[in-house]
LUMLUM-987727 format. One record per residue (C-alpha): y, x, z; residue in three letters. Coordinates in pm, 1 decimal. Each point is the difference from the previous one (the first is absolute). Layout:
N
{py->Y; px->X; pz->Z; r->ALA}
...
//
This chain:
474
{py->-10652.6; px->-4579.8; pz->9946.9; r->MET}
{py->210.3; px->265.2; pz->-199.6; r->TYR}
{py->198.9; px->266.6; pz->90.1; r->SER}
{py->317.0; px->179.7; pz->-163.3; r->CYS}
{py->251.0; px->196.9; pz->135.6; r->SER}
{py->354.3; px->-74.9; pz->-153.5; r->LEU}
{py->225.4; px->184.4; pz->272.9; r->LYS}
{py->90.3; px->260.7; pz->-273.9; r->ARG}
{py->96.6; px->-214.6; pz->-270.1; r->PHE}
{py->208.5; px->-255.6; pz->176.0; r->PRO}
{py->247.5; px->-20.6; pz->-307.9; r->SER}
{py->-269.0; px->-90.6; pz->-251.1; r->PHE}
{py->-210.0; px->-260.2; pz->156.1; r->PHE}
{py->173.4; px->-346.7; pz->66.4; r->ASN}
{py->-205.5; px->-260.5; pz->166.0; r->SER}
{py->-203.0; px->-131.8; pz->-299.9; r->SER}
{py->-69.0; px->337.6; pz->-136.3; r->ARG}
{py->-144.2; px->123.8; pz->338.3; r->LYS}
{py->-248.5; px->-313.9; pz->26.7; r->ARG}
{py->-78.9; px->79.7; pz->-390.6; r->ASN}
{py->-54.8; px->345.1; pz->91.0; r->TYR}
{py->-215.2; px->-33.5; pz->288.8; r->CYS}
{py->-217.0; px->-212.2; pz->-167.5; r->ARG}
{py->-105.9; px->257.3; pz->-237.6; r->GLU}
{py->-90.7; px->264.1; pz->219.6; r->VAL}
{py->-375.8; px->-0.2; pz->16.6; r->PRO}
{py->-183.9; px->-12.9; pz->323.1; r->GLU}
{py->-210.9; px->300.8; pz->71.2; r->SER}
{py->-259.1; px->117.9; pz->271.3; r->ILE}
{py->259.0; px->265.6; pz->148.4; r->LEU}
{py->266.9; px->-269.6; pz->30.6; r->ASN}
{py->-250.3; px->-241.7; pz->155.4; r->VAL}
{py->-134.8; px->235.1; pz->257.2; r->LEU}
{py->348.9; px->135.2; pz->92.7; r->LYS}
{py->203.9; px->-336.8; pz->8.0; r->ASN}
{py->-234.1; px->-299.4; pz->-25.7; r->SER}
{py->-85.8; px->-193.4; pz->305.8; r->ALA}
{py->-287.3; px->-221.2; pz->80.3; r->VAL}
{py->29.9; px->-341.2; pz->-149.5; r->GLY}
{py->182.1; px->107.6; pz->-320.6; r->ASP}
{py->-102.9; px->-125.8; pz->-329.1; r->GLU}
{py->-42.8; px->281.7; pz->-250.2; r->VAL}
{py->-122.4; px->80.9; pz->-341.4; r->ASN}
{py->-152.3; px->338.1; pz->-36.3; r->ILE}
{py->-116.7; px->156.1; pz->-330.4; r->LYS}
{py->-225.2; px->308.4; pz->-28.8; r->GLY}
{py->-353.6; px->141.7; pz->-52.1; r->TRP}
{py->-297.8; px->-60.5; pz->172.4; r->VAL}
{py->-149.8; px->311.4; pz->204.0; r->LYS}
{py->-303.3; px->-172.0; pz->130.1; r->SER}
{py->-152.0; px->-328.2; pz->88.1; r->LEU}
{py->-227.4; px->-153.0; pz->220.1; r->ARG}
{py->-158.5; px->-347.4; pz->20.6; r->LYS}
{py->-92.0; px->-198.0; pz->292.8; r->GLN}
{py->-142.2; px->-330.6; pz->44.0; r->LYS}
{py->333.3; px->-196.5; pz->4.8; r->GLU}
{py->267.8; px->260.9; pz->-112.0; r->ASN}
{py->57.1; px->280.2; pz->-214.8; r->VAL}
{py->181.5; px->340.2; pz->127.5; r->PHE}
{py->178.9; px->178.9; pz->-252.6; r->ILE}
{py->176.6; px->367.5; pz->46.0; r->ASP}
{py->344.0; px->-50.3; pz->-242.6; r->LEU}
{py->194.1; px->304.3; pz->-84.5; r->ASN}
{py->339.4; px->-22.6; pz->-204.6; r->ASP}
{py->78.4; px->378.7; pz->-13.0; r->GLY}
{py->296.7; px->-38.7; pz->206.7; r->SER}
{py->-162.9; px->127.0; pz->300.8; r->THR}
{py->-326.3; px->187.3; pz->101.9; r->GLY}
{py->-84.5; px->-312.2; pz->212.1; r->GLN}
{py->-215.7; px->-282.5; pz->-109.3; r->LYS}
{py->98.3; px->-369.4; pz->72.9; r->LEU}
{py->-313.8; px->-205.2; pz->71.8; r->GLN}
{py->-14.6; px->-324.5; pz->-147.2; r->VAL}
{py->-270.9; px->-265.0; pz->109.8; r->ILE}
{py->-41.7; px->-298.2; pz->-210.9; r->ILE}
{py->-267.8; px->-293.3; pz->76.9; r->PRO}
{py->-330.1; px->57.7; pz->-240.5; r->GLN}
{py->95.2; px->-348.7; pz->-170.8; r->ASN}
{py->331.7; px->146.8; pz->-115.3; r->LEU}
{py->-113.1; px->353.4; pz->-100.5; r->PHE}
{py->-16.1; px->46.7; pz->-387.4; r->PRO}
{py->-346.7; px->124.8; pz->-89.3; r->LYS}
{py->114.4; px->265.1; pz->-261.6; r->ASN}
{py->195.4; px->223.6; pz->249.7; r->VAL}
{py->-129.8; px->315.0; pz->90.0; r->SER}
{py->136.1; px->373.7; pz->101.1; r->PRO}
{py->208.0; px->92.5; pz->-230.5; r->GLY}
{py->139.0; px->-343.3; pz->-127.8; r->ALA}
{py->373.1; px->-68.3; pz->17.3; r->SER}
{py->100.3; px->-327.2; pz->206.5; r->ILE}
{py->234.8; px->-211.7; pz->125.6; r->SER}
{py->-41.7; px->-128.2; pz->378.4; r->ALA}
{py->238.2; px->-296.3; pz->162.9; r->SER}
{py->-35.7; px->-110.0; pz->326.1; r->GLY}
{py->139.9; px->50.2; pz->368.2; r->LEU}
{py->-1.2; px->321.2; pz->212.8; r->LEU}
{py->-193.1; px->-22.6; pz->306.2; r->LYS}
{py->-102.6; px->285.5; pz->287.4; r->SER}
{py->-338.8; px->113.8; pz->-10.6; r->SER}
{py->-228.6; px->41.9; pz->337.3; r->PRO}
{py->106.2; px->356.6; pz->-10.4; r->LYS}
{py->373.5; px->-99.7; pz->-13.4; r->GLY}
{py->29.8; px->97.1; pz->-383.9; r->GLN}
{py->180.2; px->-204.2; pz->-252.1; r->ILE}
{py->-245.9; px->-151.1; pz->-267.8; r->GLU}
{py->46.4; px->-270.8; pz->-251.5; r->LEU}
{py->-147.6; px->-343.3; pz->14.5; r->ASN}
{py->0.2; px->-88.5; pz->-369.1; r->ALA}
{py->-27.1; px->-335.0; pz->-129.3; r->ASN}
{py->-2.7; px->89.3; pz->-391.9; r->GLU}
{py->-94.5; px->323.3; pz->-159.5; r->ILE}
{py->101.8; px->48.4; pz->-367.5; r->LYS}
{py->-185.0; px->278.0; pz->-242.9; r->ILE}
{py->230.7; px->187.5; pz->-198.4; r->TYR}
{py->-281.7; px->252.3; pz->-105.0; r->GLY}
{py->-381.1; px->-4.9; pz->32.7; r->GLU}
{py->-162.0; px->340.1; pz->46.2; r->CYS}
{py->-389.5; px->38.8; pz->-91.8; r->VAL}
{py->-112.1; px->282.9; pz->170.7; r->ILE}
{py->-350.3; px->-61.6; pz->-226.6; r->ALA}
{py->211.2; px->50.2; pz->-288.8; r->ASP}
{py->114.6; px->388.1; pz->82.4; r->GLY}
{py->237.6; px->-34.1; pz->272.5; r->TYR}
{py->-17.2; px->380.2; pz->115.5; r->PRO}
{py->87.4; px->-99.2; pz->369.9; r->PHE}
{py->-230.1; px->-159.0; pz->272.5; r->SER}
{py->176.8; px->-129.9; pz->302.9; r->PRO}
{py->-27.9; px->214.1; pz->323.0; r->LYS}
{py->-157.6; px->289.6; pz->-177.2; r->LYS}
{py->179.1; px->362.0; pz->-11.0; r->TRP}
{py->18.3; px->170.8; pz->-335.1; r->TYR}
{py->70.1; px->378.8; pz->-30.8; r->ALA}
{py->359.0; px->67.7; pz->-169.8; r->PRO}
{py->-160.5; px->142.0; pz->-324.2; r->GLU}
{py->-165.3; px->-327.5; pz->-69.4; r->TYR}
{py->309.9; px->-207.8; pz->86.5; r->ILE}
{py->178.7; px->244.1; pz->-255.4; r->ARG}
{py->-220.8; px->-139.7; pz->-289.1; r->GLN}
{py->197.9; px->-342.1; pz->40.1; r->TYR}
{py->358.1; px->85.8; pz->4.2; r->LEU}
{py->70.4; px->-369.3; pz->-82.5; r->HIS}
{py->-197.1; px->-125.4; pz->274.8; r->LEU}
{py->100.8; px->262.4; pz->274.1; r->ARG}
{py->293.9; px->-195.3; pz->142.6; r->PRO}
{py->-263.5; px->-242.3; pz->147.8; r->ARG}
{py->-162.1; px->247.0; pz->208.8; r->ILE}
{py->151.8; px->9.8; pz->350.3; r->ASN}
{py->51.4; px->359.3; pz->50.4; r->ARG}
{py->143.9; px->39.2; pz->-315.4; r->PHE}
{py->254.1; px->-322.9; pz->59.8; r->ALA}
{py->108.2; px->201.4; pz->332.7; r->SER}
{py->61.0; px->289.6; pz->-191.0; r->LEU}
{py->242.5; px->-185.2; pz->-278.7; r->MET}
{py->165.9; px->-131.6; pz->265.4; r->ARG}
{py->54.9; px->321.9; pz->188.8; r->THR}
{py->122.5; px->148.7; pz->-327.0; r->ARG}
{py->237.3; px->-301.1; pz->-20.6; r->SER}
{py->133.5; px->65.4; pz->326.4; r->THR}
{py->26.7; px->381.3; pz->-70.1; r->ALA}
{py->196.4; px->-54.3; pz->-312.1; r->THR}
{py->254.7; px->-247.9; pz->178.0; r->PHE}
{py->3.7; px->215.6; pz->306.5; r->VAL}
{py->89.5; px->361.8; pz->-186.8; r->ILE}
{py->284.4; px->-231.4; pz->-198.3; r->HIS}
{py->130.4; px->-118.7; pz->317.2; r->GLU}
{py->0.0; px->358.3; pz->187.2; r->TYR}
{py->179.0; px->192.5; pz->-266.2; r->LEU}
{py->230.6; px->-279.8; pz->-47.5; r->GLN}
{py->107.7; px->1.9; pz->381.5; r->SER}
{py->54.3; px->366.6; pz->-49.7; r->GLU}
{py->219.9; px->-21.7; pz->-287.7; r->GLY}
{py->-165.2; px->83.5; pz->-325.1; r->TYR}
{py->32.2; px->-159.7; pz->-313.2; r->ILE}
{py->-303.1; px->-168.2; pz->-195.2; r->ASN}
{py->9.1; px->131.5; pz->-364.9; r->VAL}
{py->-257.4; px->-109.1; pz->-253.9; r->HIS}
{py->-73.6; px->328.4; pz->-196.2; r->THR}
{py->-166.0; px->-14.7; pz->-315.2; r->PRO}
{py->-346.6; px->-22.2; pz->-74.0; r->ILE}
{py->32.0; px->107.7; pz->-373.6; r->LEU}
{py->149.0; px->364.6; pz->-12.4; r->THR}
{py->39.4; px->308.9; pz->-215.4; r->SER}
{py->-35.8; px->222.5; pz->327.5; r->ASN}
{py->-314.1; px->153.1; pz->127.2; r->ASP}
{py->196.6; px->54.8; pz->359.1; r->CYS}
{py->-341.2; px->213.3; pz->151.9; r->GLU}
{py->-21.1; px->196.9; pz->-323.0; r->GLY}
{py->-384.3; px->-15.0; pz->29.5; r->ALA}
{py->-93.4; px->-170.1; pz->-322.4; r->GLY}
{py->-164.1; px->-312.2; pz->206.3; r->GLU}
{py->155.4; px->-254.2; pz->-201.9; r->ILE}
{py->-40.4; px->-322.4; pz->-200.6; r->PHE}
{py->139.3; px->-11.9; pz->-335.8; r->ARG}
{py->174.3; px->-331.8; pz->-107.3; r->VAL}
{py->20.0; px->-87.1; pz->-401.9; r->ILE}
{py->-41.6; px->-359.6; pz->-121.7; r->PRO}
{py->-292.9; px->-124.8; pz->-96.1; r->GLU}
{py->131.6; px->-158.1; pz->-327.6; r->SER}
{py->-104.6; px->235.8; pz->-297.2; r->LYS}
{py->219.3; px->-202.1; pz->-229.9; r->ASP}
{py->297.1; px->28.6; pz->263.9; r->LEU}
{py->-53.3; px->368.6; pz->3.7; r->LEU}
{py->11.1; px->54.0; pz->-362.9; r->LYS}
{py->331.9; px->-206.0; pz->-46.1; r->SER}
{py->164.1; px->246.7; pz->238.3; r->MET}
{py->-129.4; px->350.8; pz->-8.3; r->VAL}
{py->214.8; px->210.1; pz->-177.7; r->LYS}
{py->-54.2; px->310.5; pz->-268.2; r->GLU}
{py->-124.9; px->285.7; pz->215.3; r->GLY}
{py->-13.1; px->-223.0; pz->333.8; r->GLU}
{py->-331.6; px->-45.2; pz->213.8; r->SER}
{py->-110.4; px->-327.5; pz->22.0; r->ILE}
{py->29.2; px->94.7; pz->411.0; r->ASP}
{py->365.2; px->-14.5; pz->-53.0; r->GLU}
{py->41.7; px->-288.9; pz->-247.7; r->ALA}
{py->96.6; px->-270.8; pz->260.7; r->PHE}
{py->185.2; px->182.2; pz->226.4; r->PHE}
{py->130.2; px->313.4; pz->-204.6; r->ASN}
{py->-166.9; px->207.1; pz->255.7; r->THR}
{py->-374.4; px->0.6; pz->157.0; r->LYS}
{py->-3.9; px->-229.9; pz->291.1; r->THR}
{py->-262.1; px->3.1; pz->299.0; r->PHE}
{py->-52.0; px->-251.4; pz->295.8; r->LEU}
{py->172.5; px->156.6; pz->304.2; r->THR}
{py->-194.5; px->215.8; pz->216.7; r->VAL}
{py->307.5; px->4.0; pz->257.5; r->SER}
{py->337.3; px->-175.0; pz->22.1; r->GLY}
{py->137.2; px->310.9; pz->171.3; r->GLN}
{py->258.6; px->147.5; pz->-241.8; r->LEU}
{py->155.0; px->-362.3; pz->-52.9; r->HIS}
{py->35.2; px->-54.7; pz->355.7; r->LEU}
{py->194.9; px->364.5; pz->5.2; r->GLU}
{py->235.9; px->-165.5; pz->-284.6; r->ALA}
{py->32.1; px->-314.6; pz->228.3; r->ALA}
{py->62.0; px->222.3; pz->327.7; r->ALA}
{py->281.5; px->163.0; pz->-199.4; r->HIS}
{py->221.2; px->-314.9; pz->85.1; r->GLY}
{py->-190.5; px->-197.7; pz->213.3; r->LEU}
{py->-84.3; px->269.4; pz->278.2; r->ASN}
{py->-332.0; px->-144.4; pz->128.2; r->LYS}
{py->-228.0; px->-186.8; pz->-230.6; r->VAL}
{py->-374.0; px->-61.2; pz->-33.3; r->TYR}
{py->-240.7; px->-161.9; pz->-269.6; r->SER}
{py->-342.2; px->-169.4; pz->72.2; r->PHE}
{py->-226.1; px->-68.1; pz->-291.9; r->GLY}
{py->-271.1; px->92.3; pz->-234.3; r->PRO}
{py->-77.3; px->377.5; pz->-109.7; r->THR}
{py->-245.7; px->109.0; pz->-226.7; r->PHE}
{py->-229.3; px->319.2; pz->-13.0; r->ARG}
{py->-233.8; px->98.2; pz->-273.5; r->ALA}
{py->-233.2; px->209.1; pz->204.4; r->GLU}
{py->-352.8; px->-17.4; pz->-42.2; r->ASN}
{py->-105.2; px->-82.8; pz->365.9; r->SER}
{py->-215.4; px->-254.1; pz->132.5; r->ARG}
{py->13.1; px->113.0; pz->369.0; r->SER}
{py->81.3; px->-212.4; pz->260.1; r->ARG}
{py->359.5; px->100.0; pz->13.8; r->LEU}
{py->101.9; px->-23.1; pz->-368.2; r->HIS}
{py->120.0; px->-285.1; pz->-220.0; r->LEU}
{py->137.5; px->-5.0; pz->-336.8; r->ALA}
{py->245.5; px->-252.4; pz->97.4; r->GLU}
{py->151.4; px->-15.2; pz->326.8; r->PHE}
{py->283.8; px->-88.2; pz->206.4; r->TYR}
{py->283.5; px->251.5; pz->166.1; r->MET}
{py->282.2; px->-36.1; pz->223.2; r->LEU}
{py->269.0; px->299.2; pz->-85.1; r->GLU}
{py->301.4; px->32.1; pz->165.5; r->ALA}
{py->299.8; px->260.7; pz->-66.0; r->GLU}
{py->303.4; px->68.5; pz->248.0; r->VAL}
{py->323.3; px->162.1; pz->-121.5; r->ALA}
{py->160.1; px->282.0; pz->183.4; r->PHE}
{py->-348.0; px->96.9; pz->154.0; r->LEU}
{py->-7.8; px->365.7; pz->51.8; r->GLU}
{py->-229.3; px->65.8; pz->285.1; r->ASP}
{py->-369.4; px->6.9; pz->-15.3; r->MET}
{py->-36.4; px->-145.0; pz->350.1; r->GLN}
{py->192.3; px->-302.1; pz->-60.5; r->LYS}
{py->-225.9; px->-76.6; pz->-305.7; r->LEU}
{py->-250.1; px->45.9; pz->247.0; r->LEU}
{py->123.0; px->-238.7; pz->251.9; r->SER}
{py->61.2; px->-283.6; pz->-287.4; r->VAL}
{py->-333.5; px->30.2; pz->-104.1; r->ILE}
{py->-157.7; px->-11.9; pz->373.7; r->GLU}
{py->253.3; px->-292.0; pz->106.9; r->ASN}
{py->-108.1; px->-210.4; pz->-305.2; r->LEU}
{py->-379.2; px->52.2; pz->64.7; r->LEU}
{py->28.7; px->-76.7; pz->375.8; r->LYS}
{py->234.6; px->-300.7; pz->-12.5; r->ASN}
{py->-176.8; px->-162.5; pz->-294.4; r->VAL}
{py->-320.5; px->31.4; pz->154.4; r->THR}
{py->118.3; px->-141.6; pz->348.3; r->LYS}
{py->131.7; px->-298.4; pz->-211.8; r->LEU}
{py->-330.6; px->-42.6; pz->-168.9; r->MET}
{py->-210.0; px->-15.6; pz->339.0; r->LEU}
{py->253.0; px->-251.4; pz->135.0; r->ASP}
{py->0.9; px->-251.5; pz->-278.0; r->ARG}
{py->-355.6; px->41.5; pz->-166.1; r->CYS}
{py->-249.2; px->175.4; pz->247.5; r->GLU}
{py->-251.2; px->-288.9; pz->-38.7; r->ASN}
{py->-14.9; px->49.4; pz->-353.5; r->ASP}
{py->-19.3; px->404.8; pz->24.1; r->ILE}
{py->-295.1; px->-4.1; pz->230.4; r->ASN}
{py->-161.3; px->-274.8; pz->-217.4; r->SER}
{py->-21.8; px->254.3; pz->-276.4; r->CYS}
{py->-83.1; px->300.4; pz->148.6; r->GLN}
{py->-309.5; px->173.2; pz->-85.5; r->GLU}
{py->93.4; px->272.7; pz->262.8; r->GLU}
{py->221.6; px->-74.8; pz->287.6; r->LYS}
{py->305.8; px->254.4; pz->-7.7; r->PRO}
{py->149.8; px->157.0; pz->264.5; r->ASP}
{py->384.6; px->-52.3; pz->51.4; r->PHE}
{py->49.2; px->240.0; pz->277.4; r->ASN}
{py->211.9; px->202.2; pz->-246.1; r->TRP}
{py->264.0; px->-241.6; pz->2.7; r->LEU}
{py->134.7; px->144.4; pz->350.8; r->ASN}
{py->-41.6; px->333.2; pz->-96.6; r->LYS}
{py->216.6; px->261.0; pz->-201.4; r->ASN}
{py->-138.2; px->114.3; pz->-351.5; r->PHE}
{py->-54.7; px->365.1; pz->22.2; r->PRO}
{py->121.3; px->235.6; pz->-271.0; r->ILE}
{py->-181.9; px->278.5; pz->-168.3; r->LEU}
{py->118.2; px->224.1; pz->-286.8; r->THR}
{py->-202.2; px->38.7; pz->-281.9; r->TYR}
{py->-56.5; px->370.6; pz->71.8; r->ASP}
{py->-106.5; px->-103.1; pz->392.1; r->GLU}
{py->-233.9; px->-287.5; pz->-157.0; r->SER}
{py->-168.1; px->300.7; pz->-219.3; r->VAL}
{py->-46.2; px->204.6; pz->285.5; r->ASN}
{py->-163.1; px->-263.7; pz->228.8; r->ILE}
{py->-238.7; px->-60.7; pz->-338.2; r->LEU}
{py->-58.7; px->374.0; pz->-4.2; r->LYS}
{py->-103.7; px->6.1; pz->350.1; r->ASP}
{py->-267.0; px->-296.4; pz->-56.6; r->ASN}
{py->-160.3; px->71.8; pz->-322.9; r->GLN}
{py->-347.3; px->-82.7; pz->143.3; r->PRO}
{py->68.2; px->-357.0; pz->61.4; r->VAL}
{py->53.0; px->-93.1; pz->-372.1; r->PHE}
{py->-248.4; px->-48.1; pz->-247.7; r->SER}
{py->124.8; px->277.0; pz->-256.7; r->GLU}
{py->210.4; px->186.9; pz->229.0; r->GLY}
{py->359.6; px->63.6; pz->-75.0; r->TYR}
{py->187.4; px->161.7; pz->-250.2; r->LYS}
{py->358.4; px->1.9; pz->30.2; r->PRO}
{py->85.6; px->36.6; pz->-373.0; r->GLU}
{py->-189.5; px->-336.4; pz->-50.4; r->GLU}
{py->259.5; px->-179.0; pz->226.1; r->GLY}
{py->-95.3; px->-250.3; pz->274.3; r->ILE}
{py->-258.1; px->-235.0; pz->-76.3; r->SER}
{py->-79.2; px->-374.1; pz->150.9; r->LYS}
{py->-257.3; px->160.1; pz->231.5; r->GLU}
{py->264.0; px->271.2; pz->96.6; r->HIS}
{py->248.4; px->-272.2; pz->45.7; r->GLU}
{py->-221.3; px->-215.0; pz->241.2; r->LEU}
{py->-79.0; px->292.7; pz->202.5; r->PHE}
{py->378.7; px->111.4; pz->55.7; r->LEU}
{py->49.1; px->-365.6; pz->127.7; r->VAL}
{py->-301.5; px->11.1; pz->253.1; r->LYS}
{py->143.9; px->371.3; pz->79.7; r->HIS}
{py->326.0; px->-148.8; pz->98.1; r->CYS}
{py->-139.6; px->-245.6; pz->216.9; r->GLY}
{py->-117.7; px->-267.3; pz->-271.7; r->ASN}
{py->352.1; px->-129.7; pz->3.7; r->VAL}
{py->230.1; px->-3.8; pz->-318.7; r->PRO}
{py->128.5; px->365.7; pz->-89.4; r->VAL}
{py->254.3; px->144.4; pz->-245.6; r->PHE}
{py->-69.1; px->283.8; pz->-206.6; r->ILE}
{py->355.3; px->164.1; pz->-108.7; r->ILE}
{py->105.9; px->297.5; pz->-216.0; r->ASN}
{py->-247.0; px->-10.7; pz->-268.5; r->TRP}
{py->-73.8; px->252.0; pz->-313.3; r->PRO}
{py->254.8; px->-61.4; pz->-290.3; r->LYS}
{py->-246.1; px->32.6; pz->-276.4; r->ASN}
{py->-194.4; px->-308.3; pz->159.2; r->ILE}
{py->272.8; px->-266.9; pz->27.8; r->LYS}
{py->234.5; px->-173.1; pz->-276.5; r->PRO}
{py->306.1; px->173.1; pz->-134.1; r->PHE}
{py->224.7; px->-202.4; pz->180.8; r->TYR}
{py->-30.3; px->129.1; pz->349.0; r->MET}
{py->207.1; px->241.4; pz->174.9; r->ARG}
{py->-49.8; px->376.6; pz->91.5; r->GLU}
{py->-52.1; px->91.4; pz->312.7; r->CYS}
{py->316.8; px->257.1; pz->93.5; r->GLN}
{py->-206.7; px->230.3; pz->182.0; r->ASP}
{py->-283.4; px->11.1; pz->-246.9; r->ASP}
{py->24.7; px->-66.0; pz->-385.5; r->ARG}
{py->-383.7; px->-55.8; pz->-47.1; r->THR}
{py->28.4; px->-303.8; pz->196.6; r->LYS}
{py->186.5; px->-332.1; pz->2.5; r->VAL}
{py->124.6; px->-250.4; pz->284.9; r->GLN}
{py->-330.5; px->-253.9; pz->-101.5; r->ALA}
{py->-177.6; px->-196.5; pz->275.3; r->VAL}
{py->-329.8; px->-167.4; pz->-25.1; r->ASP}
{py->-76.6; px->-266.4; pz->296.2; r->LEU}
{py->-381.9; px->11.6; pz->55.1; r->LEU}
{py->-136.2; px->-248.8; pz->220.1; r->VAL}
{py->-348.5; px->-76.4; pz->135.9; r->PRO}
{py->-303.0; px->-105.5; pz->-209.3; r->GLY}
{py->226.6; px->28.3; pz->-306.4; r->ILE}
{py->190.6; px->338.7; pz->-30.3; r->GLY}
{py->317.2; px->-38.4; pz->-180.9; r->GLU}
{py->171.8; px->-325.2; pz->-9.4; r->ILE}
{py->377.3; px->125.7; pz->-31.2; r->VAL}
{py->129.1; px->263.7; pz->-230.5; r->GLY}
{py->390.6; px->119.1; pz->6.2; r->GLY}
{py->252.2; px->244.4; pz->-50.2; r->SER}
{py->350.7; px->115.4; pz->5.7; r->LEU}
{py->120.5; px->-11.8; pz->-348.2; r->ARG}
{py->113.2; px->316.9; pz->-198.5; r->GLU}
{py->392.4; px->-17.0; pz->-62.6; r->THR}
{py->-3.5; px->339.7; pz->-217.4; r->ASP}
{py->-8.4; px->-113.4; pz->-374.7; r->CYS}
{py->-112.2; px->351.7; pz->-119.8; r->GLU}
{py->-307.7; px->11.4; pz->293.0; r->LYS}
{py->-119.2; px->-330.7; pz->-118.7; r->ILE}
{py->14.0; px->110.1; pz->-372.4; r->ARG}
{py->-188.7; px->299.1; pz->101.4; r->ASP}
{py->-240.3; px->-210.6; pz->184.0; r->SER}
{py->-78.1; px->-228.8; pz->-285.0; r->LEU}
{py->-347.5; px->55.2; pz->-196.4; r->THR}
{py->72.5; px->-288.9; pz->-287.8; r->HIS}
{py->284.8; px->-95.7; pz->-221.5; r->ASN}
{py->307.6; px->-89.1; pz->234.6; r->ASN}
{py->178.6; px->-182.4; pz->-301.3; r->SER}
{py->-35.9; px->-317.1; pz->116.2; r->GLN}
{py->148.5; px->109.2; pz->375.8; r->LEU}
{py->359.0; px->58.0; pz->-131.6; r->ASP}
{py->109.7; px->-278.4; pz->248.9; r->TRP}
{py->-190.6; px->172.6; pz->280.1; r->TYR}
{py->188.9; px->300.6; pz->-35.1; r->PHE}
{py->325.0; px->-210.2; pz->-53.5; r->ASP}
{py->-43.0; px->-131.0; pz->388.3; r->LEU}
{py->43.8; px->331.8; pz->129.9; r->ARG}
{py->314.9; px->64.3; pz->-248.7; r->LYS}
{py->183.5; px->-302.7; pz->81.4; r->TYR}
{py->52.0; px->-40.9; pz->383.5; r->GLY}
{py->-328.1; px->104.7; pz->97.9; r->GLY}
{py->-126.4; px->-10.1; pz->341.8; r->VAL}
{py->-315.7; px->137.7; pz->184.7; r->PRO}
{py->-255.0; px->-277.7; pz->24.5; r->THR}
{py->-338.0; px->-37.9; pz->147.4; r->GLY}
{py->-284.0; px->-244.9; pz->-2.3; r->GLY}
{py->-382.6; px->-101.9; pz->-0.3; r->TYR}
{py->-289.7; px->-187.3; pz->-136.8; r->GLY}
{py->-238.2; px->-211.1; pz->186.9; r->LEU}
{py->-315.2; px->-137.5; pz->-145.1; r->GLY}
{py->-5.3; px->-351.5; pz->70.8; r->PHE}
{py->-388.9; px->-32.6; pz->-17.9; r->GLU}
{py->-69.8; px->320.7; pz->217.6; r->ARG}
{py->209.0; px->-121.6; pz->260.2; r->TYR}
{py->-187.4; px->-332.0; pz->-15.2; r->LEU}
{py->-317.8; px->195.1; pz->41.0; r->LEU}
{py->127.2; px->181.5; pz->285.2; r->PHE}
{py->109.5; px->-304.1; pz->195.7; r->ILE}
{py->-308.3; px->-221.5; pz->-76.1; r->THR}
{py->-248.7; px->252.1; pz->28.6; r->GLY}
{py->-145.4; px->-95.2; pz->-348.5; r->LEU}
{py->-198.3; px->271.4; pz->-190.1; r->LYS}
{py->87.6; px->-60.0; pz->-339.3; r->ASN}
{py->324.1; px->-34.5; pz->-173.9; r->ILE}
{py->-136.0; px->-235.6; pz->-267.2; r->LYS}
{py->-39.6; px->-238.7; pz->285.1; r->ASP}
{py->341.9; px->1.1; pz->110.9; r->VAL}
{py->174.0; px->-97.0; pz->-323.1; r->ILE}
{py->-54.7; px->-384.9; pz->-160.3; r->PRO}
{py->-117.7; px->142.8; pz->-370.6; r->PHE}
{py->-83.4; px->375.9; pz->27.1; r->PRO}
{py->-10.7; px->215.7; pz->-322.3; r->ARG}
{py->-176.1; px->326.9; pz->-14.2; r->TRP}
{py->-155.5; px->199.8; pz->-282.3; r->PRO}
{py->-269.4; px->-218.4; pz->-207.7; r->HIS}
{py->150.1; px->-296.8; pz->183.2; r->ASN}
{py->258.2; px->-237.7; pz->-93.7; r->CYS}
{py->-169.1; px->-320.6; pz->50.7; r->ASN}
{py->217.3; px->-333.6; pz->-17.1; r->MET}
//
């Protein structure tokens, strides 16, 4: 039985094309469990999770990655290939029947082996055995075979799609911002420099008095730390825009919340000049995307949990604290912290988590941050020039998950705030000179969001192939 939906493509598919197209759609366990019926003849391809032999039959738990559920395959002993073991990839053909418990199972009459898996040869995972995330992380190439990680990958895929779907429904236009850039958007110097590997190429391109770092692009070039500046340019013509892609930070941290390569959802809105409106935009995004996630993949979310998240915050308003109010709360609770609290050192992760608990363990906005600890593009507060109209959203168990601000429109104030050479930002000042408008936006750390909704503890476990200092395997 094959399933396909052609309603959206009536002009493309004639009857012969429809028949050919449907034959090419592979059967999946997800499709079988949703749409097939007892008596249907199917062919399923997947990996053996476990098997048990009885006197007359062999029972195989088969999974193909399309769902967290397994399909039980039953085959007579005399038809069972002897070299099938847990971890092997196989194809099973036969009729669907109902088990005594009313579940769909496959009574197979043929099994074909695609790839054997000899556990004794060094396969690191045994069936039905639990492994710690730290152990599994040593085998990134085999990690998708682990049930919990497979659930996470399906959750991540759904989250990616849902975010695009939600923003498109809100009138945002997706913009592919560059990975290679001449700008250090955050100004912190935590950037990776990019130059060609070929020494011969560099020698042929470098000019007298020119640095090798500038030979290829005629300027120093980096992996992006943020697409925000480019989104500002796009918003000055498209109004509501967003990007969703990889960003890079050369930060020497191996903490459970940091990666050298991670994904960011960033959005920018033109004609936005009210902080409360920006907070509403962020709160609505987080709530609506999470509700869609729970509606579409709650089983996978539950399957990859280390600790069950509390989603009561979905029905509550997010509290708002100013930075100064946060500082006063932390001062009043100094004995709680491992090293006390020193206002001049800012707000640490421990302080962030305390503020969340102080506000009822729901996400909390911290606004109006000191100008000297935030990037140059953030707008000054009208009533206090030492502060900028910036926001961090802190969530339970994670701390900061979103950072945003209203953007400064005064070119002179921007120049005064720059701590580095601004020759590469002439175009940024042009945005303000030629039809400039107030804009505001935010960046959501995608992996941190996944940690938040799944209850997983380490950010290295919510991305397929994590990169962190001293580790770039594969």
